[in-house]
N, C-alpha and C positions, 0 to 999 in steps of 0.2 A: 757177446764183446771179446770175453775171453778166451773163446774159439778162435775169434778171427785174429786175435794178437797172438796166439799160439801157431796158426797157418801161417801169418805173416812173418812172424819170426823164423820158423823153419824154411819158410821159402829164402827170406834173406839170406840164412845162415846157407842154404844150398848154393846161390849165388855165387857165393865168397868161395867157396869148395870147387869152384871152375880152376881149369889150367890158367897157372900165370899169363897174364895180359902181356901181349907183344901187338905190333902192329899201330894198326888205324887207333884203337881202342886206349891204348896208353898215352898218346899223346893229345887225347880229348878231353878237356875241361868239363865234365857233365856241366855245372852251373852256367854255362855259356852257352849252351842249349835250347834254354827257355828264357823267359822274364819275369819279373816277379808281376809286371803287370797282365801278362799272358795266364799266368796261376790264379792270379787273384780274379779273372774274368771266367775262368774256367770254375770255380769253386765256388764262387760267390763271396770272396773273403779278402782282405786288404794282406795281402803275403807280403810278408820281406823279402828282400835277394835269397837266391838261392846261394845255400852253404855246406861245406864239404859234411857228411853226415859221419858223425864220431872222429874227423878227421880224414877219413876217405879221402884219395884222390879218382876214386872211379863211382862214386854216390853222391848224389847231390840230394838236399833236402831243402822244401820252400812250404811254407807255415807262417802264419800270422804271429806266432810267439817266437821269442829269441830260444829257447827252449824247446825239448821233445817235448810234448804235451800227448800223453797218451789218449787217445778218443777226441782230439782235436781235427779239425780236415786238413790235409796235409797233400803233397806229391812227392813221390823220389823220381829221381831219374839216375839210372844206373848205365854208363858203358861197361861192355862186355867183347871178351873175343866171340869170335864166331864158333868157337869148341864150346863155350859155354852157352850159347844161343840152342847150338844141338841136343846141348845134354839136357837142356830144360822143356825141348821139343819132345824129348821121348820117354818125361814123367809118367806115372800110372795112376791107376786110381781115381782116387777122387781131386787129383792136380794133372791128369789127362789135359793136353794141349787140344785148342781147338783153331783150326785156320783162321787168318784175318785177310781180307783182299786188299788190295788197294793202299798198302803201305810199304814204304821201300821194294826191296826186291823178294820178300817173303817176311811174313810176320803172322803170329799166334796169339791167342788168348789163353790164360794158365790160370789157375785158381781154384777155389772152394767156398761154396757157402756166400758170404757177402765181402769177401777178399778177393779181387782178381788183378791181374797186371796183364797188361799189353807189352809183347816182347817182339823187337823188329829187326830185322838184319837189312844191312844195305852195304855194296862190296863187303870187304875185308873187316867190316864194323856191325858192332851188332848194339842196343840198346834196349832196357826196358825203362815203362813208364807205369808206377803204379799210384792210384789214385784212392785215399781213405777219405770219403768225404764228410766222417764225424760222427761219432758215437751216435748223435741224436738226427740224423739226416736221414731223412726217409725216400731217399735215394737209392734205386733199386741197381742189382750186379749189372742188367743191359745197361743203366743210365751209365755207369760208372767206365762200364766199357767204352760207351759212347764218348764221354769228356777225355780218356787215357787215347783214344783215335785221335782225336780234335789237336791235344798235347802233340803225340806222333808224329802228326803231320808236321808240324812246327819244326820238331827235331829232323827229320829226313831233311826239310828243303835245308837245312842250317850244316849237314853235314857232306 
């Protein structure tokens, strides 16, 4: 669990190190791209509506609790520039990306161990969906990827 948290924190930090937001990704409120009902159905929880993650205008957090409980099931949706999309696509080592078909103009999955996220580009904008099934979950990384793809399809339809 500790390694998952470290990897998730590093990946999130890397995402914020991307070039400044411009164009379509800046004008999109990520909390309008998924509903609490969609997240609830995907995770099997009663999710609250999405809310900005730590006040961010590009990251939306969905969970059953009003706080940010480590180890609890959650979904994080982040809008990003195509530059950030490209930067993450070229990560190496254990975080190397793997193509995903059928999402937007192009997509890939990146992660290591039990932490994975699905990153999608559509037109001149991009986003990522990260599902954390919870520390007591028996969900495999492949199943997490399938959940992320299902949620990503809903986001693509709204862009």
